[in-house]
C-alpha positions as CSV (number, residue, x, y, z in Angstrom):
1,M,-9.0,3.9,3.8
2,L,-7.8,7.0,2.2
3,N,-10.6,9.4,1.3
4,T,-9.4,11.5,-1.6
5,N,-12.2,13.9,-1.1
6,K,-10.7,15.1,2.2
7,K,-7.7,17.4,1.9
8,P,-4.6,16.2,3.7
9,V,-3.6,18.1,6.8
10,A,-0.1,19.6,7.0
11,P,2.2,18.3,9.7
12,T,2.5,20.5,12.8
13,E,5.9,22.1,13.7
14,D,6.6,19.4,16.3
15,E,6.0,16.5,13.9
16,C,9.2,17.2,12.0
17,C,12.4,16.5,13.8
18,N,14.6,18.4,11.2
19,N,17.0,15.5,11.0
20,A,16.6,14.9,7.2
21,C,14.6,11.7,7.7
22,D,13.8,9.8,4.5
23,P,10.9,10.0,4.1
24,C,10.2,13.1,6.2
25,V,6.6,13.8,7.4
26,W,6.7,16.6,4.9
27,D,7.5,14.2,2.1
28,N,4.5,12.1,3.0
29,Y,2.3,15.2,3.3
30,Y,3.3,16.5,-0.2
31,A,2.8,13.0,-1.7
32,K,-0.7,12.8,-0.3
33,L,-1.4,16.4,-1.3
34,K,-0.4,15.7,-4.9
35,T,-2.7,12.7,-5.0
36,W,-5.5,14.7,-3.5
37,R,-5.0,17.5,-6.1
38,K,-5.0,15.1,-9.0
39,E,-8.2,13.5,-7.7
40,Q,-9.9,16.9,-7.3
41,N,-8.9,17.8,-10.8
42,R,-10.3,14.5,-12.1
43,I,-13.5,15.0,-10.2
44,R,-13.8,18.6,-11.5
45,D,-12.9,17.8,-15.1
46,H,-15.1,14.7,-15.4
47,K,-17.8,15.5,-12.8
48,I,-17.5,12.1,-11.4
49,A,-17.7,10.6,-7.9
50,P,-14.4,10.5,-5.9
51,I,-12.4,7.3,-5.6
52,T,-11.9,5.9,-2.1
53,Q,-8.7,3.9,-1.9
54,Q,-7.1,1.7,0.8
55,K,-3.9,2.8,2.3
């Protein structure tokens, strides 16, 4: 399960191979970070409980 209350952790230097993979570990990180930020804004704006989603 993906807990949208927990901020995603950026990949370490050795997790990216710099071979222009599609998707890159950084693409996945930024997608998760975008989802996390949207959820944090939703929680803040509406003062509601976070949603827990399945991967």
